[in-house]
N, C-alpha and C positions, 0 to 999 in steps of 0.2 A: 239799693240798686233799683233803677227805674224799671217798671214793667215793660217799657218800650225798648229797652236795651237789646232784647233778644228778638224783637219783631223783624221778620224778613223784610228786606227792602222792597221785594215784589208785592207785599201785602199793604204797603203804605199807599193810600189813595193819592192820585195825581190829578190836578185840575186840568192840565193841558196834556191830552193823550197823543197829540200830533208829534211824530218823530222830528227831532230837531237836529241839525247838523252839529251844533255845539254839544248836544247830549252824546252823540256818537263819538265825537272827538274826545270827550271826557272819559267815556267808557274805554275807548282804545288806549288812551294814555294810562288809565288805571290798570288795565290788563298788562301793559308793558312794565309798569312799575312793580306789579305783583310777581312778574316772571323773574325779576332780578333777585338772585340768591347769593351772589358773591360780590363783595365790595373791596376795592383797593383804594387807598389814599396815598398819592405820591406827593408828599410835601417837599417843597424845595425845587420841584421840577418846573422849569419855566421855558417859555419860547426863546428861541435864538441861541441856545446852548447845545452843541452837538452831543455832549455827554448826557444831557437830560433827555435828548431825543432817543438815545440808545436805551436808556432805562425805560422810557415810555414804550418804545418798540418792543422790548423784551417782555414787558408786562402785558401789552396788548396781545402778542402772539402766544404767550402762556395761557391767556384766557381763551383764545380761539382754540388752542389745543385741548384745554380742559373741557370746554363745552363739546367739542367734536368727539373726544374720546368717551365722554359720558353718554353722548348721543340721546339725550333726553329732550323731548319736545317741550316747548313753553318754558325754557330756562334762560337765564341770562346773567350777565356780570356788568358791573360798572366800575370804571376807573376814574376816580375823582382827582382833580388837579387844582387844589386851592391857590397855588401860587402862579398859575398860568395866566398871562395877561392879554394874549392875542387870540381872539376867537377865529379870525381869518387864518392865522398860522396853524391852529389846531385843526380846523377844517381841511386845510391843505395837507397836513400830516396824515390825517385819517384817510383822505382820498388816495394819496400816493403810497402810503406804507401799509394800509390795511385793506381798503375796499378794492383797489386795483389788483393786488396780489390774490385776494379771495376769488376774484373773477378769473384770473389766470389759472388758478388751481381748480376751477370749476365747482367751487363750493359756495359761491356767493348767494345761491338760492336758499341755502340753509341758514344764512345769517342776515340779520338786520343790524346795521352799524349806524349809530347816530352820534353826532357831536352836539352836546347840550351846554347851555349856560343858565344857571340859576344863581345861587349864592356864589358858587365857583363853577369852573368849567369841568366837563366830563366827557368821556366816551362810553357809550352804552352798547353792549353786545347782546343781542337776543338770538337764540338758537331755535330754529324750527317753530316759530310762533304760529299757532293755528288761528283759524278764523273764529269769529264770535259764533257760538252755536245758536241756531234758531230755537227760541222757546216755544212750546206749544201754546195755543191761545188760552188765555185765562178764562176759566169757567165762571159764570156769573152766579 
C-alpha cells in the first residue's frame, strides 16, 4: 500500500491556488454523485411505449416517496435506463411527470431532479442537497 493512499486531499500541495469554475463544477458533481444511495436499472424501458412510461412513472414516484419519507438531507436515487434512446423524450417525461407535479405539490424546493446521459440515460433525484460548507483558512 502506498503511503500516499491515506493522505488527505487537503494536504496535497496545489500549484494554482486560484479558484476555478471547473473545479467548483467538479466538486459539485462529486457531491451529487456521493449523495446517491439507491440505484434502479430499468432494462427494456424505452421511449415511445406507454407501458414503459407507466413503469418509469411508478419507479420515479416510488423514489420520491422513499426520499421524502426518510427525510434525510443529502440523499438521492438514480434510475438508469440502458435501453432508452431519446434524451429529448426523457427530458420531456421528467418535466411533465416529475418536476411539474413536485412543484404543484409544493415540495420542489426539497428535490433536485436531473436527466442525465452518460453510457446510458438516467434520472437522478437528490433530496435536500445542502450547500458546500466553507472550510476554515489553512494554517501555514
